[in-house]
N, C-alpha and C positions, 0 to 999 in steps of 0.2 A: 792968807785965809783960804788955804787949799781945801779945808773941810767943807766949804760951800759947794764944791763941785763933785764931791764923792758920789752923790746919788746918780749922776749921769755917767760916771766912769764905768768901764767894764768890770764885771764880777771877777774877783780873784779866785774864789772857790765857794762851795756851798757847805754849810755845817748844819747839823741837826741839834735842836734844843733837847737836852736830856733832863733838865730840872729847872725849876724857878724858885728854889728854896733860898731866898736871900735873907740875910740877917738884918740888913740895914735899909734896903730899898725895896720898893714894891715892883719887882720885876715881872710878876705874874700879870700885870696890867698891859704889858707891851710884848711879852713873849708867850708862846704856846708850846707846851711840852709835846714833842713828836713832830713839830713842824720844821721844815728845812728853810734856812735863811741864806740870802746872798751876802757874802763877805765883800765889802767895798774897800776896806783897809784893815791892816793888822799890825799890832805892836807886840811886844814881848808878853804883855799881860792882858791885852784886850782884843776883841774882835769888834769892828765897826760894821754893823749889819743894818739892812732895811727892816725895821721892826713892824709890828702890827699896825702902827699908826701911819705907816708909809714914809716915815722919816728915818734918817740914819742915826743910830744910837750906838754908844759904846758900852759893851758888856764884858765882864770877866770871861775868860776862856773856859772856866770850869762849868759854865752853864751849857756848853756845847760839846759835840762829838763830831769828828771829821768823817 
């Protein structure tokens, strides 16, 4: 259950949100366009960032720009 400690881990990098146009989910409730987020973990398809709720959430990489 390593995901429970991601919030306390050092930031890998920072990414900027470029859009919240999701087809299936309501991403605009937890991400703000133009805001920079701290990446706590990364996979091939997702960034795990601390979102606007203060929790770590996984989002597709296409919402962000490095």
